[in-house]
Each structure stands twice: as C-alpha cells, then as structure tokens.
All heavy atoms as an XYZ file, in Angstrom:
660
protein
N       0.855     -1.174      0.000
C       0.000      0.000      0.000
C       0.898      1.234      0.000
O       1.813      1.342      0.805
C      -0.884     -0.019      1.250
C      -1.751      1.207      1.406
S      -2.816      1.183      2.868
C      -4.139      0.165      2.297
N       0.623      2.152     -0.897
C       1.387      3.400     -0.922
C       0.563      4.515     -0.265
O      -0.544      4.283      0.219
C       1.807      3.761     -2.356
C       0.636      4.010     -3.272
O      -0.423      4.462     -2.847
N       0.806      3.706     -4.546
N       1.127      5.720     -0.247
C       0.488      6.833      0.451
C      -0.894      7.150     -0.133
O      -1.850      7.377      0.616
C       1.393      8.065      0.397
C       0.917      9.221      1.232
C       1.943     10.356      1.215
C       1.486     11.532      2.021
N       2.472     12.627      2.020
N      -1.010      7.160     -1.442
C      -2.291      7.468     -2.088
C      -3.345      6.436     -1.727
O      -4.495      6.774     -1.426
C      -2.118      7.547     -3.613
O      -1.123      8.529     -3.915
C      -3.414      7.923     -4.300
N      -2.958      5.161     -1.750
C      -3.902      4.100     -1.403
C      -4.312      4.192      0.068
O      -5.465      3.938      0.407
C      -3.274      2.732     -1.688
C      -3.075      2.470     -3.170
C      -2.210      1.262     -3.472
O      -1.451      0.811     -2.578
O      -2.268      0.772     -4.611
N      -3.370      4.568      0.926
C      -3.688      4.732      2.341
C      -4.669      5.882      2.544
O      -5.626      5.756      3.312
C      -2.411      4.973      3.155
C      -2.586      5.189      4.653
C      -3.293      4.002      5.306
C      -1.237      5.427      5.314
N      -4.459      6.983      1.851
C      -5.374      8.128      1.945
C      -6.772      7.716      1.478
O      -7.772      8.039      2.127
C      -4.840      9.330      1.134
C      -3.607      9.909      1.835
C      -5.912     10.394      0.937
C      -2.834     10.916      1.013
N      -6.851      6.985      0.371
C      -8.148      6.510     -0.133
C      -8.842      5.616      0.900
O     -10.046      5.752      1.151
C      -7.973      5.745     -1.444
C      -7.535      6.627     -2.602
O      -7.662      7.871     -2.491
O      -7.067      6.079     -3.617
N      -8.087      4.703      1.508
C      -8.658      3.792      2.502
C      -9.117      4.544      3.743
O     -10.188      4.259      4.291
C      -7.635      2.724      2.882
N      -8.323      5.514      4.199
C      -8.697      6.311      5.370
C      -9.984      7.083      5.095
O     -10.872      7.151      5.949
C      -7.565      7.285      5.744
C      -6.354      6.624      6.361
S      -4.954      7.753      6.595
C      -5.648      9.028      7.617
N     -10.074      7.685      3.914
C     -11.261      8.464      3.554
C     -12.502      7.572      3.532
O     -13.557      7.945      4.055
C     -11.052      9.143      2.209
N     -12.359      6.386      2.957
C     -13.501      5.472      2.869
C     -13.922      4.970      4.254
O     -15.111      4.940      4.571
C     -13.151      4.288      1.965
N     -12.951      4.576      5.077
C     -13.260      4.047      6.414
C     -13.878      5.093      7.328
O     -14.777      4.791      8.106
C     -11.996      3.492      7.082
C     -11.492      2.223      6.421
O     -12.237      1.626      5.614
O     -10.344      1.827      6.710
N     -13.381      6.332      7.249
C     -13.852      7.386      8.146
C     -15.034      8.165      7.582
O     -15.624      8.991      8.283
C     -12.701      8.344      8.460
N     -15.348      7.942      6.317
C     -16.454      8.673      5.700
C     -16.149     10.150      5.532
O     -17.023     11.000      5.706
N     -14.893     10.458      5.212
C     -14.466     11.846      5.012
C     -13.911     11.996      3.602
O     -13.732     11.009      2.891
C     -13.395     12.273      6.056
C     -12.172     11.349      5.994
C     -13.986     12.270      7.453
C     -11.037     11.746      6.915
N     -13.635     13.218      3.214
C     -13.088     13.459      1.882
C     -11.625     13.028      1.843
O     -10.956     12.929      2.871
C     -13.166     14.948      1.507
O     -12.319     15.684      2.381
C     -14.590     15.460      1.577
N     -11.158     12.795      0.625
C      -9.752     12.434      0.450
C      -8.849     13.579      0.889
O      -7.772     13.348      1.437
C      -9.466     12.063     -1.002
C     -10.082     10.740     -1.406
C      -9.744     10.401     -2.843
C     -10.461      9.146     -3.275
N     -10.151      8.788     -4.659
N      -9.287     14.813      0.676
C      -8.493     15.971      1.090
C      -8.336     16.010      2.606
O      -7.246     16.283      3.121
C      -9.143     17.264      0.591
N      -9.422     15.712      3.328
C      -9.356     15.696      4.791
C      -8.484     14.547      5.279
O      -7.708     14.705      6.226
C     -10.762     15.572      5.373
N      -8.576     13.387      4.626
C      -7.749     12.239      5.000
C      -6.273     12.533      4.748
O      -5.409     12.196      5.560
C      -8.183     11.003      4.228
N      -5.988     13.207      3.629
C      -4.599     13.563      3.312
C      -4.050     14.527      4.352
O      -2.921     14.381      4.819
C      -4.522     14.191      1.915
C      -3.122     14.581      1.506
C      -3.088     15.159      0.105
C      -1.658     15.538     -0.264
N      -1.556     16.114     -1.600
N      -4.855     15.500      4.733
C      -4.440     16.481      5.733
C      -4.176     15.798      7.085
O      -3.198     16.101      7.765
C      -5.517     17.558      5.881
C      -5.097     18.766      6.652
C      -6.175     19.847      6.554
C      -5.707     21.118      7.228
N      -6.687     22.185      7.131
N      -5.036     14.851      7.454
C      -4.863     14.125      8.712
C      -3.600     13.265      8.684
O      -2.832     13.243      9.661
C      -6.082     13.251      8.984
N      -3.356     12.583      7.583
C      -2.172     11.742      7.465
C      -0.901     12.582      7.503
O       0.063     12.237      8.204
C      -2.218     10.911      6.177
C      -1.009     10.002      5.929
C      -0.855      8.985      7.050
C      -1.126      9.314      4.580
N      -0.891     13.697      6.781
C       0.284     14.567      6.773
C       0.533     15.170      8.147
O       1.678     15.337      8.562
C       0.142     15.641      5.695
C       0.287     15.074      4.294
C       0.024     16.077      3.192
O      -0.451     17.201      3.474
O       0.280     15.726      2.026
N      -0.521     15.481      8.876
C      -0.377     15.984     10.242
C       0.237     14.915     11.140
O       1.151     15.192     11.919
C      -1.736     16.416     10.793
O      -1.615     16.773     12.149
N      -0.252     13.701     11.033
C       0.284     12.589     11.823
C       1.767     12.392     11.535
O       2.594     12.332     12.453
C      -0.486     11.299     11.517
C       0.142     10.078     12.106
C       0.030      9.808     13.459
C       0.855      9.194     11.310
C       0.625      8.684     14.011
C       1.446      8.075     11.845
C       1.331      7.811     13.205
N       2.116     12.306     10.254
C       3.513     12.088      9.878
C       4.405     13.241     10.321
O       5.519     13.014     10.807
C       3.624     11.883      8.365
C       2.924     10.642      7.803
C       3.000     10.621      6.282
C       3.502      9.372      8.400
N       3.928     14.455     10.198
C       4.698     15.627     10.625
C       4.937     15.636     12.120
O       6.030     15.980     12.582
N       3.926     15.252     12.885
C       4.082     15.225     14.341
C       5.005     14.101     14.797
O       5.793     14.274     15.731
C       2.718     15.113     15.024
C       2.002     16.440     15.036
O       2.437     17.361     15.706
N       0.938     16.553     14.272
N       4.949     12.964     14.143
C       5.877     11.871     14.467
C       7.302     12.317     14.155
O       8.211     12.158     14.972
C       5.519     10.585     13.687
C       6.627      9.543     13.817
C       4.202     10.006     14.169
N       7.504     12.894     12.979
C       8.828     13.370     12.577
C       9.344     14.424     13.543
O      10.504     14.384     13.970
C       8.775     13.946     11.159
C      10.103     14.455     10.650
C      10.014     15.052      9.253
O       9.001     14.832      8.554
O      10.969     15.747      8.867
N       8.494     15.374     13.925
C       8.904     16.429     14.849
C       9.320     15.885     16.201
O      10.321     16.313     16.779
N       8.578     14.929     16.705
C       8.907     14.323     17.994
C      10.232     13.570     17.923
O      11.062     13.667     18.831
C       7.791     13.379     18.431
O       8.108     12.791     19.663
N      10.448     12.832     16.838
C      11.696     12.089     16.686
C      12.892     13.012     16.519
O      13.975     12.729     17.031
C      11.595     11.103     15.518
C      10.588      9.971     15.686
C      10.483      9.150     14.409
C      10.931      9.094     16.872
N      12.713     14.128     15.817
C      13.796     15.098     15.652
C      14.251     15.661     16.993
O      15.420     15.967     17.188
C      13.365     16.260     14.744
C      13.460     15.959     13.278
C      13.107     17.196     12.477
C      13.208     16.945     10.998
N      12.861     18.141     10.213
N      13.310     15.803     17.922
C      13.628     16.320     19.259
C      14.212     15.234     20.159
O      14.501     15.485     21.320
C      12.375     16.896     19.914
C      11.836     18.123     19.219
C      10.552     18.577     19.875
C       9.927     19.730     19.114
N       8.603     20.087     19.642
N      14.349     14.022     19.633
C      14.885     12.921     20.419
C      13.830     12.176     21.207
O      14.156     11.337     22.045
N      12.570     12.469     20.942
C      11.478     11.828     21.664
C      11.147     10.457     21.115
O      11.821      9.918     20.245
N      10.098      9.917     21.646
C       9.618      8.593     21.262
C       8.114      8.704     21.017
O       7.427      9.448     21.710
C       9.903      7.625     22.412
C       9.420      6.233     22.226
C       9.750      5.417     23.479
N       9.025      4.175     23.471
C       9.587      2.998     23.254
N      10.882      2.919     23.084
N       8.852      1.910     23.249
N       7.612      7.981     20.037
C       6.188      7.987     19.734
C       5.665      6.567     19.922
O       6.171      5.633     19.294
C       5.919      8.462     18.286
C       4.437      8.409     17.978
C       6.462      9.863     18.070
N       4.673      6.413     20.792
C       4.107      5.092     21.063
C       2.614      5.096     20.791
O       1.900      5.975     21.261
C       4.328      4.706     22.526
O       5.694      4.548     22.787
N       2.161      4.118     20.054
C       0.742      3.882     19.826
C       0.460      2.497     20.396
O       0.857      1.486     19.810
C       0.389      3.935     18.342
C       0.655      5.260     17.631
C       0.344      5.142     16.147
C      -0.168      6.371     18.247
N      -0.193      2.454     21.543
C      -0.426      1.198     22.245
C      -1.118      0.195     21.322
O      -2.113      0.517     20.674
C      -1.260      1.437     23.520
C      -1.587      0.121     24.201
C      -0.514      2.359     24.466
N      -0.555     -0.987     21.234
C      -1.100     -2.044     20.395
C      -0.564     -2.031     18.977
O      -0.541     -3.052     18.311
N      -0.132     -0.874     18.503
C       0.387     -0.783     17.138
C       1.903     -0.872     17.125
O       2.480     -1.691     16.442
C      -0.083      0.508     16.454
C       0.366      0.605     15.020
C      -0.279     -0.123     14.036
C       1.419      1.415     14.663
C       0.137     -0.058     12.711
C       1.839      1.494     13.345
C       1.204      0.758     12.370
N       2.563      0.019     17.862
C       4.019      0.000     17.904
C       4.584      1.323     18.358
O       3.856      2.245     18.716
N       5.916      1.409     18.334
C       6.566      2.635     18.765
C       7.775      2.936     17.895
O       8.454      2.036     17.410
C       6.975      2.543     20.235
O       7.852      1.464     20.431
N       7.995      4.227     17.695
C       9.143      4.725     16.959
C      10.087      5.378     17.954
O       9.643      6.063     18.878
C       8.723      5.793     15.942
C       7.901      5.306     14.799
C       8.351      4.908     13.581
C       6.475      5.213     14.740
N       7.295      4.558     12.783
C       6.131      4.735     13.471
C       5.458      5.478     15.654
C       4.820      4.529     13.091
C       4.152      5.261     15.271
C       3.841      4.796     14.003
N      11.382      5.203     17.731
C      12.379      5.860     18.568
C      13.607      6.145     17.714
O      13.757      5.617     16.611
C      12.755      4.980     19.767
O      13.313      3.767     19.324
N      14.488      6.996     18.245
C      15.727      7.334     17.558
C      16.881      6.713     18.334
O      16.926      6.791     19.555
C      15.917      8.866     17.461
C      17.252      9.211     16.828
C      14.783      9.488     16.668
N      17.789      6.095     17.599
C      18.947      5.462     18.205
C      20.203      5.983     17.517
O      20.185      6.279     16.323
C      18.839      3.942     18.032
O      19.956      3.301     18.568
N      21.274      6.110     18.272
C      22.546      6.595     17.728
C      23.366      5.402     17.249
O      23.573      4.444     17.988
C      23.320      7.356     18.815
C      24.626      7.925     18.366
C      24.404      9.180     17.571
N      25.676      9.763     17.182
C      25.820     10.567     16.161
N      24.764     10.930     15.473
N      26.981     11.057     15.855
N      23.784      5.439     16.008
C      24.665      4.401     15.457
C      26.075      4.993     15.404
O      26.300      6.007     14.752
C      24.186      3.993     14.071
C      24.978      2.831     13.495
C      24.413      2.352     12.188
N      23.141      1.666     12.416
C      22.294      1.359     11.461
N      22.555      1.686     10.204
N      21.174      0.727     11.729
N      27.004      4.385     16.099
C      28.379      4.885     16.174
C      29.109      4.729     14.842
O      28.737      3.888     14.009
C      29.160      4.136     17.259
C      28.642      4.440     18.634
O      28.193      5.547     18.906
N      28.695      3.466     19.522
N      30.174      5.516     14.680
C      31.020      5.403     13.501
C      31.699      4.033     13.529
O      31.978      3.484     14.595
C      32.055      6.513     13.488
N      31.935      3.493     12.346
C      32.568      2.181     12.282
C      33.295      2.021     10.957
O      33.144      2.830     10.052
C      31.525      1.087     12.454
C      30.469      1.063     11.360
C      29.315      0.142     11.732
N      28.445     -0.144     10.618
C      27.495      0.649     10.155
N      27.302      1.832     10.713
N      26.749      0.301      9.139
N      34.068      0.976     10.864
C      34.744      0.670      9.620
C      33.968     -0.410      8.884
O      33.431     -1.329      9.491
C      36.167      0.181      9.883
C      37.105      1.277     10.321
C      38.545      0.825     10.384
O      38.817     -0.381     10.197
O      39.400      1.666     10.627
N      33.911     -0.262      7.579
C      33.237     -1.242      6.742
C      34.132     -1.611      5.584
O      35.256     -1.119      5.464
N      33.658     -2.478      4.739
C      34.431     -2.889      3.565
C      33.589     -2.727      2.304
O      32.413     -3.058      2.293
C      34.861     -4.339      3.675
C      35.861     -4.586      4.746
C      36.690     -5.828      4.417
N      37.645     -6.082      5.458
C      38.861     -5.555      5.504
N      39.257     -4.751      4.563
N      39.677     -5.839      6.493
N      34.247     -2.232      1.273
C      33.623     -2.173     -0.040
C      33.613     -3.605     -0.571
O      34.672     -4.210     -0.740
C      34.434     -1.261     -0.959
C      33.835     -1.137     -2.335
O      33.197     -2.061     -2.833
N      34.053      0.002     -2.968
N      32.444     -4.177     -0.832
C      32.397     -5.582     -1.247
C      33.043     -5.852     -2.610
O      33.484     -6.960     -2.878
C      30.911     -5.910     -1.272
C      30.205     -4.616     -1.286
C      31.119     -3.601     -0.696
N      33.126     -4.853     -3.454
C      33.721     -5.064     -4.776
C      35.236     -5.052     -4.729
O      35.887     -5.846     -5.391
C      33.233     -4.001     -5.761
C      31.761     -4.153     -6.102
C      31.295     -3.095     -7.087
O      31.846     -2.005     -7.139
N      30.264     -3.424     -7.845
N      35.804     -4.124     -3.927
C      37.263     -3.973     -3.911
C      37.901     -4.533     -2.645
O      39.109     -4.749     -2.615
C      37.656     -2.484     -4.021
O      37.191     -1.798     -2.855
C      37.078     -1.861     -5.271
N      37.112     -4.739     -1.599
C      37.668     -5.199     -0.330
C      38.336     -4.087      0.456
O      38.892     -4.313      1.533
N      38.300     -2.870     -0.071
C      38.931     -1.718      0.572
C      38.170     -1.326      1.834
O      36.951     -1.318      1.861
C      38.974     -0.546     -0.411
C      39.600      0.713      0.137
C      39.544      1.864     -0.880
O      38.859      1.764     -1.889
N      40.258      2.916     -0.586
N      38.915     -0.990      2.894
C      38.304     -0.542      4.141
C      37.821      0.898      3.975
O      38.551      1.737      3.435
C      39.313     -0.614      5.299
O      39.759     -1.963      5.422
C      38.695     -0.178      6.598
N      36.583      1.156      4.427
C      36.038      2.507      4.362
C      35.522      2.891      5.743
O      35.234      2.031      6.572
C      34.891      2.612      3.323
C      33.764      1.621      3.651
C      35.416      2.386      1.920
C      32.536      1.770      2.786
N      35.430      4.185      5.982
C      34.898      4.682      7.246
C      33.430      5.026      7.051
O      33.064      5.730      6.114
C      35.670      5.908      7.713
C      37.086      5.597      8.141
C      37.801      6.822      8.651
C      39.216      6.455      9.053
N      39.960      7.620      9.537
N      32.598      4.522      7.938
C      31.166      4.816      7.903
C      30.887      5.769      9.056
O      31.205      5.469     10.208
C      30.339      3.522      8.043
C      30.685      2.560      6.898
C      28.848      3.847      8.056
C      30.089      1.188      7.032
N      30.342      6.926      8.743
C      30.117      7.975      9.740
C      29.018      7.590     10.730
O      28.127      6.794     10.431
C      29.738      9.270      9.032
N      29.084      8.177     11.913
C      28.041      8.004     12.926
C      26.780      8.707     12.448
O      26.850      9.702     11.717
C      28.500      8.585     14.245
N      25.637      8.170     12.842
C      24.375      8.810     12.470
C      23.256      8.346     13.381
O      23.377      7.339     14.080
C      24.022      8.540     11.012
C      23.707      7.093     10.698
C      23.338      6.954      9.230
C      22.941      5.538      8.896
N      22.503      5.418      7.502
N      22.164      9.088     13.343
C      20.951      8.708     14.063
C      20.078      7.893     13.121
O      19.978      8.201     11.934
C      20.171      9.945     14.524
C      20.885     10.693     15.607
O      21.588     10.114     16.422
N      20.723     11.996     15.636
N      19.459      6.850     13.660
C      18.570      6.020     12.856
C      17.225      5.889     13.564
O      17.158      5.899     14.789
C      19.159      4.619     12.577
C      20.368      4.710     11.678
C      19.508      3.903     13.861
N      16.165      5.790     12.790
C      14.827      5.616     13.338
C      14.561      4.121     13.453
O      14.819      3.362     12.525
C      13.764      6.271     12.427
C      12.365      5.994     12.947
C      14.015      7.764     12.320
N      14.036      3.728     14.601
C      13.691      2.327     14.827
C      12.190      2.229     15.084
O      11.616      3.101     15.718
C      14.448      1.767     16.022
C      15.934      1.658     15.774
C      16.624      0.932     16.894
C      18.080      0.739     16.558
N      18.766     -0.071     17.558
N      11.597      1.158     14.581
C      10.179      0.883     14.833
C      10.074     -0.491     15.455
O      10.658     -1.454     14.954
C       9.357      0.928     13.539
C       7.911      0.558     13.755
C       7.033      1.472     14.313
C       7.443     -0.701     13.430
C       5.701      1.131     14.530
C       6.119     -1.048     13.640
C       5.247     -0.120     14.191
N       9.334     -0.579     16.539
C       9.080     -1.865     17.179
C       7.573     -2.084     17.170
O       6.813     -1.289     17.717
C       9.611     -1.882     18.600
C       9.396     -3.231     19.244
C      10.090     -3.370     20.560
C       9.878     -4.804     20.982
N       9.954     -5.106     22.314
N       7.163     -3.169     16.549
C       5.741     -3.484     16.456
C       5.183     -3.833     17.830
O       5.848     -4.480     18.634
C       5.521     -4.647     15.502
N       3.959     -3.393     18.080
C       3.265     -3.717     19.321
C       2.743     -5.140     19.291
O       2.681     -5.782     18.236
N       2.351     -5.628     20.441
C       1.886     -7.017     20.563
C       0.675     -7.309     19.682
O       0.619     -8.356     19.020
C       1.569     -7.318     22.020
N      -0.287     -6.400     19.652
C      -1.495     -6.638     18.851
C      -1.195     -6.672     17.358
O      -1.738     -7.515     16.638
C      -2.551     -5.567     19.155
C      -3.135     -5.664     20.542
C      -4.134     -4.542     20.836
O      -4.762     -4.044     19.882
O      -4.242     -4.170     22.008
N      -0.322     -5.776     16.892
C       0.047     -5.761     15.477
C       0.810     -7.041     15.133
O       0.512     -7.688     14.114
C       0.907     -4.539     15.147
C       1.441     -4.438     13.712
C       0.290     -4.375     12.721
C       2.340     -3.222     13.565
N       1.755     -7.420     15.946
C       2.522     -8.633     15.704
C       1.620     -9.864     15.688
O       1.782    -10.755     14.837
C       3.609     -8.787     16.762
N       0.661     -9.893     16.596
C      -0.253    -11.033     16.665
C      -1.166    -11.099     15.438
O      -1.458    -12.168     14.919
C      -1.105    -10.929     17.943
C      -1.974    -12.118     18.198
C      -2.729    -11.974     19.501
C      -3.659    -13.152     19.726
N      -4.431    -12.997     20.970
N      -1.605     -9.938     14.954
C      -2.518     -9.921     13.811
C      -1.844    -10.348     12.512
O      -2.506    -10.826     11.600
C      -3.134     -8.531     13.633
O      -2.164     -7.615     13.171
N      -0.542    -10.200     12.437
C       0.194    -10.570     11.234
C       0.433    -12.073     11.189
O       0.511    -12.664     10.119
C       1.535     -9.798     11.158
C       2.397    -10.283     10.028
C       1.255     -8.311     11.007
N       0.548    -12.679     12.348
C       0.820    -14.131     12.404
C      -0.417    -14.956     12.460
O      -1.467    -14.710     12.628
C       1.700    -14.468     13.604
C       3.100    -13.969     13.397
O       3.624    -14.061     12.302
N       3.693    -13.420     14.422
C-alpha cells in the first residue's frame, strides 16, 4: 500500500473526503517526525513505537574492492511493532 492508497482507505473508512484524510495523514507524519527530531519517542499502544537510536562510527568494507572505508556516525529511526500488530500478522 502506498500513500495514495492509504489516503483513499482512510477516507472510505472514516467517511471523510480524500483531502481531509490527506491532511490528517500529513499531520500525523509531521508530528511523528517532529517528535523524533527532538529525540522523543512515539508510542501507539497495540500498534508500535518509533524511537531514535545513535549508530556509532565504524569501519566497513567495499564488497567489490575489499577496501576498508569509514562509515560515519548517524541517528537512525527504529520501529518496534506492538503485541497486537505482531499477533494480527501471524
């Protein structure tokens, strides 16, 4: 499912216009992004949680040449599925 299909499904399920569903989805995504940028965590009970984790700098290898390269430190977003979501998939 892509963003357009999700907006269509949200509009149909909630009985709202596609424009309103798009606005709601963009608001949700913007607020999740804003919270993560501040180093926060977003939890939706039963669905899952997003958090930011620091990945340290490390050395890696170019698989084609075998040459050692330096991989810079960075922040990464992690998602952990909630119990209900995990159960519904299995």
